[in-house]
N, C-alpha and C positions, 0 to 999 in steps of 0.2 A: 253358571249362575254366580252372581255377585258374592253371595255368602261363601261359596266354595273357594273363590279367589282369596277372600279374607282369611279363610282357614289355612290355606296353603301359605299365605304370606306370614302368618303367625308362626307356623311350624318351621318354615325356612329361617325366619328371624331367630327363633329360639336356638336352632342348630348352628346358624352362622355365628351368632354372638356368644355361644356357649353359656346360655343362662342355666343356672344351677338348680340342683335340689339343695344340698348343703354339704360342703366339704369340711374337713377337720379344721381348716384355717378360718372358717366362718364365711367364705365366699361361695357363691353358687357355681357348681361345676356340672354341666349337663352333657349327656351323651345319649345316643339312641336307646341305650339300655336303661336309662334312668326312669324311675316310676312315673314322674310327672309327664314326661314326654310320651311315654307309652300310653298313658291315660289320654293325652291329647289326640294321638293318632286313633285310638279306639273310639273315643268320643265322636270324632268326625266320621269314622267309618259306619257307626251304628245310628247316630242321631241326626245327621245333617239334613235328612229329608224333612225334619220337623221345622226347619228354618228357611225353607225355600220360598215361602209366600212373601210377596212384597206389597201386599195390600195394607191399607191403613184402617182396617175394620175396627169398629167399636163394639165387637161382640161382648156380651155381658156374661160374667161368671158369678156364681153365688159364693161369696166369701164372708165369714164372720156374720152370717145371717142377713147379709145385705148384698144386693146386686151392685157390682162395680164394673166399670169399663176396664178392659185389659190394660189400657195405657195409663191408668191411674194407680196401678198396683205393681209392687216388686216383692219377691219372696223375702221375708224378713231374715235378719241375721240369726243364724242358728249355732254358731261356734262360740262357746263361752270364753275361750282364750282370746279370740279376736275382740269380743265385746269388752273384756277386761283390759287388755293391753292397749287397744286403740280408743275404745269408748271412754276410758278414764280421762282422756285429754280433750276429746272432741266427739261430735256425733259419730257413731259407728255406722258409716255409710254402707249400704247394701253392696255386696260385691258386684252385682249386676249393673251397677251404675257406671262402671268403667270396663274397658276391654282388658284382656289378660296382659297385653304388652305394657299397659299403664301400671297395673298392679306389680308386675315384675320390676319395672323401673323404680317404683316407689319403695318396694320392700328391700331392694338392694342398695338403697341410698339413705337408709334410716339414720346414718351418722350426720346427715345434713337434711333433715326433714323439714323443709320450709324454714330454714335457719335455726332449727332446734335439733338436738341430738336425741333421737328416739330409739337408739339401738336396744336390742333385746338379746336374750340368750340364743345360742344356735338352734336348740331344739324348738324354741318358741318361733323363731324366724322360719324354720322349716314348716311348722304347723300353719303359720299365717300364709306362707307362700302357697301351699297346697290348697288351703281353703279358698283364698281369694282368686286364684287362677281357675280352679275347677268350677267356681260359681260366677265367673266373670260374665260380662254382657253377652258375648258371642255364644255362650253355652246356656244362657237362660231361656226358659220357655215363656217368659213374660213378654207381652207385647210392648210394654214400656221399654225394655232393653232392646228389642228389635228396632224400635224407632230411633233409639240412640245410635245404634250401629249403622243404620241406613243413612244417617246424616253425618257419619264420620268417615273421612278419607282413610284409605289403607296406609297412607304415609303419616298420618297424625297419631301421636302418642300423648294425649292430654294428661297432665299431671294433677289437674284439679277438676272436680265435677263442674265447677262454674265455667270451664272453658268449652264445654260441649255445646255444639250448635243447637241441639234440641233444648237444652237447659236454657240457653240465652233466649231462644225464641219464646219459650213459655213464660219468661220473666221480663220480657222487654217492655211491658206496659206498666211495670211497677215504678212509681215515683221514688226518687232518691230519699225523700223525707221519710218514707215508710221503712226503708232498709238501712242504707249506709248512715243516714243522719238520725236514725232511730237508736238510741242507746240501749234499748231492750232487744234489738236485733243485731245491729252492727254490720252484718254482711250477709250476702246470699248463701254463703257456705254453711250458715247455721240453720240447716233445714228444719230442725225440730222446734225452732223458735216460732215459726208460723204454721208449719204443717203439724197439727196436733197429734196425728197418728203416724208420723214418719217412722217411728220405731217399729211399728207393725207393718211397714211397707205400703201404707195407704196414703197416696198423695192426691187424693180426690179434692177438688175445690170445695166440696161440702165440708171438709174438715180443716180449712184454712182459717186461722184467727191471728191477725197481725197485732202484736202487742201495742196497745195505745190507740188502735184504729178499729179493731173488731174484725168480724168475718169479711172475707174478700168477696166483692161483688163485681165480677168481670163485665 
């Protein structure tokens, strides 16, 4: 199965490149005995059957008193340290928007985080690493994340949400004047500018309101 191949690729990559939990010197140092890798092995041993389906079903679930399609919804951010450390500078993206390999790359290069120094204390970095990896796209139960992963090659490690093929497909009909040339939005990376319930993980078109233009009518 494709998802099984993805899982093995991630685990092999983690072992090969020695991605860390956190060592005393602040760098990640991983081995088969490390907690995060043990969790990854166990996660795939017990939960991989939940991810075998490749269908693009629009099954509905009842959330927040309203039916939503799976592909409109992501599990909201639940870690207060992540919300505080990352959300203080930009929208706190749900971990399920990127694969684990992307989060690992991002969290280990915080000294040059898109040309800014976003370094944190070692214990905070360890907390962020564990939260982001354990809740990454390939481990999510949300259909939204499954669609992201199905359109992502095993060789790709996107550093931005806006690099994802699924993301680009969903935003390809937005005119530049509504986003980049709109001073109230500026870029597609500002999800919460238009998705009024992005913080709650609700990306339904029903809750899109583009500043200066109003609700989105596709």
